[in-house]
N, C-alpha and C positions, 0 to 999 in steps of 0.2 A: 097210538103207540105210544105207552109214556114214556119220558125222556129216563137217562141212563141216572140221572141222580135221584130217581126213587127208589134205586136198589144199593143204597148205603153200604158202606162196608168199615166204615169207623167203630170200633166199637168189639167188634167181631174177633172170639178169642181164639189165637192160635193163627190168625190170617198174616201171611208174613209182607204183604203190600196192598195199593186201596184199587185193585182190579177187581173187576165186579164180578169174574168168577168165585170168588172167595166167598161172598152170598150163600153159593148154595152149593160150596164144596166144602170139608175141612181135611185139612193134611195129617197125613199119619205120619205120628211122633217118630216110629222110628224106618221110614218108608219114605224113601228119597225119591220126590216126585212121584210118588202118590198119592192120592184125593180121594177121600169117597164124601159121594152123593146124598147129601141131605134131602133130595126129593127118592130117590131108592134104595139108596145102601151099597149100590154098587161100588166095588175100588178101581178109579178109572188109575192107570200107568201111562207115563210119558208127560207130566207136566199140568202147568195149569193152561196152556195153549190147546192140549189134548182134551184138557176136563170141558173146555166151553164147548169144543166142537159137540163132544157128546149131550152138553145143557141143550146146543143148538140144532142138532139133529142132523147134524153133517155127518153122513156116515163115507164110510170108504176105509177110515184110519182107527173107528172107536163107534159099540155098539151106542145106537142112542139112547135114550133116558125115555121112559112110556110115560113116567108119572109132571113132564113139563108142560108149562100151560103153554100157549099160543103168543100172549105177550111177552113172558120172558124168553120161549123160543127166537120170536124176532130180533129183542132187542140184543141178547146175545149176539146171534148171527149178524146185527151190524156193528156191533165192536168188531167181531173177527172179520168184516171185511173193511172197517176202516183200516184195521190194524196190517191187514193185507194189501191194500193199497198203497201203505207207506213204505213199507217192503219194498213194492215194486218201483216206485220211486225213488227210494235212494238207489234201488239198485241199475236204476235209469241212468242217475245221475254218476255213479261210481265209470259206468259203462261209457258215456260222454266227456269225460274226461280224459279216462284210459285213449279213446280214441280218439285223442288230441295228442296225445304226447305221441300215440304211435303213427300218426301223420304229420308230426315235426321229427320226427325221427326218420321216416320215410323220402321224406322229400328232402333231407340232408343227405340218406343216403345216395340216393338220385343224383344229385348233384355232386359227391363226391365222385360216384361210379363214372360221371362225365366228365369230372376232369381226369380220372383216370384214364379212359380212355385215350382223352387227347397227347398225355404223357405217351404214353405205349406207342401210340402212331408217331407221334414224334422222332422219334428214334430211329425209321427207318431214312430213304432217301428224301432229299425235296421235292415239293410240289411242284407238278408241270403248272406252267404258268397259264393254261387255257382254263384250271380247274378251280386257279385259285380266287378266294373270297374273301371280304371284310369283315367285322364284328363291326364296325362303323356305322352303320345302316339302323340298324335298332339299339333303343336303350336297353341296358339290364336294366330295370324297375325293380327296387329295395321296397320292399315292406316287411311288415312286422310281425314276429312269432306271438303267435298264443300265448308262448309258455315263455318264451323269453327275453329279456331285458335289451338285447340287443337287436337291428334291423338285422336281417339274412336276403338271401337272394329267391325272387317269388317263382311261383307256378310258370309265369309267362317267361321267364328266362327260361329254366329246366325245360321246357314244352318245347319254345319254339328254337334255342340257341342249343340244347341235346339233341333236338332232331337233326339239325343243320351240321352239326361236327361230327357228332357220333356215329351218322350214317354215310360223313362222306369223308373219303380218303385227306383225312389235314395233316398237315406235316410242317414245318418249318414257314413253308408259304402262308399262313394265316396274318391276318395281320391286324393289331387291337388296338382299342381308341387310344388316341395320342392325349395326351395329360394336358392340353386344350380343353378336347373336348368332356375328359372326364370334371375337371373342375368347373367350365363357364357350364356349359351345354346341357349336360347329363345334370350335376349337380341343381341346374335352375329347373330344370324339370320336375327332379326331387325333391324340392324344394316346397313349387307349386301343389304339390301331391300331400304336404304333409297336413296340412289343414283339412281336408278331409278327411284323411284317416284318423284326425284326434276327435272333429264330425262324428262319424264312425262309429268311437269307442264312448264317444257320451249316449248312446242309445244305449247301453251297457250297462253305463253307470247310473243314471237314471230305474233303470229295470233292479240293481241288485244293489248299485252303492259303491262306492270306491275309498281308498283311503289317502289320506294326504300324509307323504313321505319326508320331514322336515331333517336333515344331516349336515352338520356343520364340519365347516372345514378349514385350518387352519394351517399358513404357512409358517415352517420352525425360521426361517430364514429372517424375513423382511414381516413376522409375525401378522400378514394379510388374514382375514378372516371374511368369511362368506359362508352363507348358508343355503345352500340347495334345495327346492323342494320339486320332489316326483309323484303323483299319480296313480298308484298300480291298481289293480285289478285284473282278473283272471284271465282276460284276453290279452295285458302285458301290463308295461311299465315305459311311460314316458318320463320325458325331462319335460318342469313346468315353467321352473326359473330358476336364478341365481341372484341374489339381494346381495350387494356389499357392504358388509356393517363393520370394517375397520377402524373408521373416525365415530361409532359408537361410543362414548365412555359407562355408560350406563346403560349396559344389560340385564337387567332385571327382568321381573315378572312383569310387569306392566309394558314393557318393551316386546317380550315375545308374545304376550297376549296380544297387542295390537297387531303385530307383527300377522300371527298366526288367524287371526280374525280377518286382516284384510285380505290374504291369500284365501282363504275360506271364502270370502266372500266376491272375489274376484275370479275363481273357477266354479263358484254356484252351489249353493246351500244345498239346496236340494239332492247335489250330488253325492257328496261327503258324507261317508257317517261312521269313522275313525281317522285320526290322527295317530300318527306315533312320531313319537322326538327319544333322544339321550335324556338320562337319568339326571340332568344339571338339576339343580334343587328350582334353579329358577323357571327352568319346561315342567319340575311338576306342577309348579303352582299356576303357573299360564295355560295348562290343557286343564286345570279343575274349573280353573276361573271361566275357560269358554266354554268350559259342558255347562257349567250355570248357565250359560247365555244362548248355545245353539242346544237345548235339550236332546235333541237325535244323536249327538256326536258323542264319541266315546275315544276320552283318550287312552294312549297305553305307552309302555316305555318301549324301549329296543332291546328285543331280543338280545341280541347279539353282546351290546352295549352291556348288558344285565349280568351275561356269563364273564364277559371279560374282568366285570367288578370283583362277581362272585369270586374266580379266580386268581383275582391280586386280595382280594381279602384275606384269602385262604393263606396264601403264600406270606403276607405279614403277622399273620397269629405270630407272637411270643412262643410257641410250642415251637414251633416249622422253623424262625430264625433262628435260636436259639440251638436248634439241629443243626442248620447249614451254613452259620454263621462264627458262632462262638464256640463248640463241642471241641470239634477240633485243636483252636487258641488253646482252650481249657486244663486240656490233657496231657498229662506230662511228656508223648511221644510229639504232642505239636511243639513244644517248647524248645526240643532238640533239632539236630543241625543235620540226622541221619538216621534212618530206620524205619521213616513211618509206613513203610509200604510193607512191614509185616504184621501193625497192626489194624492196616486198612483190610487187607487180607481177612482178617480173623472176622473183620463186620460185617463182610459183604460174603464171605462163605457162609456167615452166622444163619439161624434158621429164624433167630428173633428180626434181623435185618429185613427178608422177604417178606415176615409177617405183615411188619409194619408198609411197607413198602406195595402188601397185597390189599390194603386196608386205602393207600390212599389212590390208588387205580379205580375200586369200587365205587369212590365220590368224585371223580374227576373225569373217569371213561364218562358215563353219564351227560356230565354236561358238555363234554367235548365233542361229543355225537351231536347235539341240540346245535352248538355252535358250528358244525360242518354243514346241517344241513339249513340253517340260514342264510352263510355263506355260501351255499350253490349257487350257479345261473343253470343247471340244466332246466327247470322246472320251479312254477311258483309255488312259495313255500307258507303263504300267509294262512292256508288254510288246514297244513298241518303244526304250525307253531308252539298251540294251544294244547293240543294233545301228547305233543313231542315232550313240553316243558313238563307236565301232570308225569307223563310217564320216565319223566329222567328225576321227579321227586319219588315216587314211588319206587325207583331201582336205588337211589340212597340211602332211602326209608329202611327199604327191606336189607340191604348190605352190612349198615352201618351197625355197629353194636350197640354203641354208645346213645341211638336214639330208642326215645321212649314216647308212647301214643301223648 
């Protein structure tokens, strides 16, 4: 069977794309989705996929082409199968992702229902001494959510404790763990489980890669400066380490480059495929330099920080600041001690005011929507960020009357 490359489409007059189907069909100028078969002259309706079914002799949706050869039919059929496989894989990945989200929601609801049942039952009379039991005997194991940043109560707590609590009439007699048990016994047990959990995530990092996120923090009171490093993947986000850099005087590109490079080396170069930092010039230079050394890495700036800077820059524009700060002072009513309310009312009730306000909302709203998305803790957002930013750009371009291609 000849490869697909033996059916070139470059140079075909009127071909909308490089799809293999356009080698055997011509789009009708005035018929949307209608294609004329070059082999038999039949007009096929329904687009290029339906036309390829016509060429591939795939019955059911369209009549097959009587003049197609076996080699062409087999080649086009393979293309259809490949496309169908990709669609199935995409649907499966989407289904798996949605299943994870539903699983987390169900677990959370189950836990809340159990707590609510305890509260309702605790409003009755006190429990008899003989039916009293304690929660000290079992350790409420904490595990990490697949989609959230914070640890949450695991299935073992929900299944064993909820059965014990809800099925038994528990009221004021239940004894909770003591502060010592929580801070010493249970904490130590949880601490021992953390390395095993991280090692389990590394298997996922090796398969699909992980993102190293760098987040700087400064205390405005004593100017203490630290940098937090977190590792993100679709299974969850973990805190890796914090580095105290208040005593570093020169925080230039070379300093940040050495810092990022050492953390990547510490975690494992084969795990990290992306690094996210803020938009500081030194960070940008460090990220660019790191990409030159480690070819498989990609540096990108923080979306939330970018949007914050966009909104700040808009607010600093002379036309905006003049309207907000200077217009009132320069007006005749701004210099008077009384009477501004009437003029303010005229402005607010005027059509021009609300027209300009609507123009501002059309620019700000897409940016704020993306900002809300990236700051949300409800689900991992890394897979949605690039598409969300592109949509925001298109929305602003579409609604902005000053935009030109």
